[in-house]
C-alpha positions as CSV (number, residue, x, y, z in Angstrom):
1,M,102.8,266.0,4.5
2,L,100.8,268.4,6.6
3,G,97.1,268.5,7.0
4,A,95.1,271.7,6.6
5,S,95.4,272.3,10.4
6,G,99.2,272.0,10.2
7,N,99.2,268.6,11.9
8,Y,101.4,265.8,10.7
9,L,99.5,263.3,8.5
10,L,101.8,260.4,7.8
11,G,105.1,262.1,7.7
12,E,107.2,264.9,6.2
13,M,110.7,265.6,5.1
14,V,112.1,268.6,6.9
15,S,115.8,269.3,6.2
16,T,118.6,268.7,3.7
17,D,120.6,266.3,5.9
18,F,117.7,264.1,7.0
19,E,114.9,264.9,9.4
20,F,111.5,263.2,9.3
21,R,108.6,263.8,11.6
22,M,105.6,261.6,11.9
23,R,102.7,260.7,14.2
24,S,102.9,257.4,16.0
25,E,101.1,255.5,13.3
26,L,102.3,252.2,11.8
27,A,101.0,253.4,8.4
28,A,103.8,256.0,8.4
29,V,106.6,253.4,8.8
30,P,106.8,252.4,5.1
31,I,106.8,256.1,4.1
32,L,109.7,256.7,6.5
33,A,111.5,253.6,5.1
34,N,111.2,254.9,1.6
35,A,112.5,258.4,2.6
36,V,115.5,256.8,4.4
37,E,116.2,254.6,1.4
38,A,116.2,257.7,-0.9
39,W,118.5,259.5,1.5
40,C,120.9,256.6,1.7
41,E,121.0,256.5,-2.1
42,R,121.8,260.3,-2.2
43,Q,124.7,259.6,0.2
44,L,126.0,256.9,-2.1
45,L,125.7,254.3,0.7
46,A,126.0,250.6,-0.1
47,L,122.7,248.6,-0.3
48,K,123.9,246.7,2.8
49,E,124.2,250.0,4.7
50,N,120.7,251.0,3.5
51,L,119.1,247.8,4.6
52,Q,120.8,247.7,8.0
53,L,119.9,251.3,8.7
54,N,116.3,250.8,7.7
55,L,116.1,247.7,9.9
56,V,117.4,249.6,12.9
57,I,115.0,252.5,12.3
58,E,112.0,250.3,11.7
59,E,112.6,248.3,14.9
60,L,113.0,251.5,17.0
61,V,110.0,253.3,15.5
62,T,107.8,250.3,15.7
63,N,108.7,249.8,19.3
64,V,107.8,253.4,20.1
65,I,104.4,253.1,18.3
66,V,103.5,249.6,19.6
67,H,105.0,249.6,23.1
68,G,105.3,253.3,24.0
69,W,102.1,254.6,22.5
70,H,100.2,251.2,22.4
71,G,98.9,252.1,18.9
72,N,97.6,255.5,20.0
73,S,98.3,257.9,17.1
74,E,98.6,261.0,19.3
75,G,102.3,260.6,19.8
76,H,105.0,262.3,17.7
77,I,108.3,260.8,16.5
78,R,111.3,262.7,14.9
79,L,114.2,261.0,13.2
80,R,117.4,262.8,12.3
81,L,120.2,261.3,10.3
82,S,123.6,262.6,9.3
83,C,126.9,261.1,8.1
84,S,130.1,261.6,10.1
85,T,133.5,260.0,10.1
86,L,132.1,257.5,12.6
87,G,129.3,256.4,10.4
88,I,125.6,257.3,10.2
89,E,124.5,259.3,13.2
90,L,120.9,258.7,14.2
91,E,118.8,260.7,16.7
92,L,115.3,259.4,17.4
93,S,113.0,261.4,19.7
94,D,109.5,260.8,20.8
95,D,107.1,262.2,23.3
96,G,106.1,258.8,24.7
97,P,106.6,257.5,28.2
98,P,110.2,257.4,29.4
99,F,112.1,254.4,28.1
100,N,115.8,253.8,27.7
101,P,116.4,250.9,25.4
102,L,120.1,251.0,26.2
103,R,119.3,249.8,29.7
104,Y,117.0,247.0,28.6
105,P,118.7,243.7,29.5
106,A,120.3,241.7,26.7
107,P,118.6,238.4,26.0
108,N,120.5,235.2,26.4
109,V,121.0,234.3,22.8
110,N,122.6,231.0,23.7
111,T,119.3,229.4,24.6
112,S,116.9,227.6,22.3
113,L,114.4,229.6,20.4
114,A,111.6,228.0,22.4
115,E,113.2,229.1,25.7
116,L,113.7,232.8,24.7
117,P,111.3,235.2,26.3
118,V,109.0,237.2,24.1
119,G,110.4,240.7,23.5
120,G,113.9,242.2,23.6
121,L,115.3,240.6,20.4
122,G,114.7,243.8,18.4
123,I,116.6,245.9,20.9
124,H,119.4,243.3,20.8
125,L,119.4,243.6,17.0
126,V,119.6,247.4,17.1
127,R,122.5,247.2,19.6
128,S,124.4,244.7,17.4
129,L,124.2,247.0,14.4
130,T,125.0,250.3,16.2
131,T,127.6,251.8,18.5
132,H,128.1,254.9,20.6
133,G,124.6,254.9,22.1
134,S,123.2,257.5,24.5
135,Y,119.8,258.2,25.9
136,R,118.4,261.2,27.7
137,R,115.0,262.5,28.7
138,Q,114.7,266.1,27.6
139,N,111.6,268.3,27.5
140,E,109.3,265.4,28.2
141,K,110.8,263.5,25.2
142,N,112.9,260.3,24.9
143,V,116.0,261.2,22.9
144,L,118.1,258.2,21.7
145,C,121.3,258.8,19.8
146,L,123.1,255.9,18.0
147,C,125.8,255.5,15.4
148,K,125.6,253.0,12.6
149,P,129.2,252.4,11.6
150,F,129.9,252.2,7.8
151,S,130.6,248.8,6.5
152,V,131.1,249.3,2.7
153,L,130.6,252.5,0.7
154,S,129.6,252.5,-2.9
155,D,131.8,254.2,-5.5
């Protein structure tokens, strides 16, 4: 959806594979989730795949909005998805401050919940559901590439 000035409102579909662009606004996250769900259904992906992919995307996008942009809606986020023999290829880019989630230290999940530090569990969850991660800073943007392996495909 574009405003009269050509600026992103809450998000827009861009390509046939999957590309979604949005401003760094939490209100756009459910719109993105619905678009990802519809794309997964068109790809005949199992419900489990759909839910796991949406969980990964929601965690990453929310982190960009809340921690990268601190709720400022001036940022832009782009998500690209495609299917390959490895699984679902995900590329997330944003124009926020540099941050490589792949370098973020893994939490010690063998401690009690009360002893766990605040933060980092979402990144841990993303890592546990994805493989083949890479990060680069390109043209003043964070570019994170991950692969979500297939678990079960629908007939």
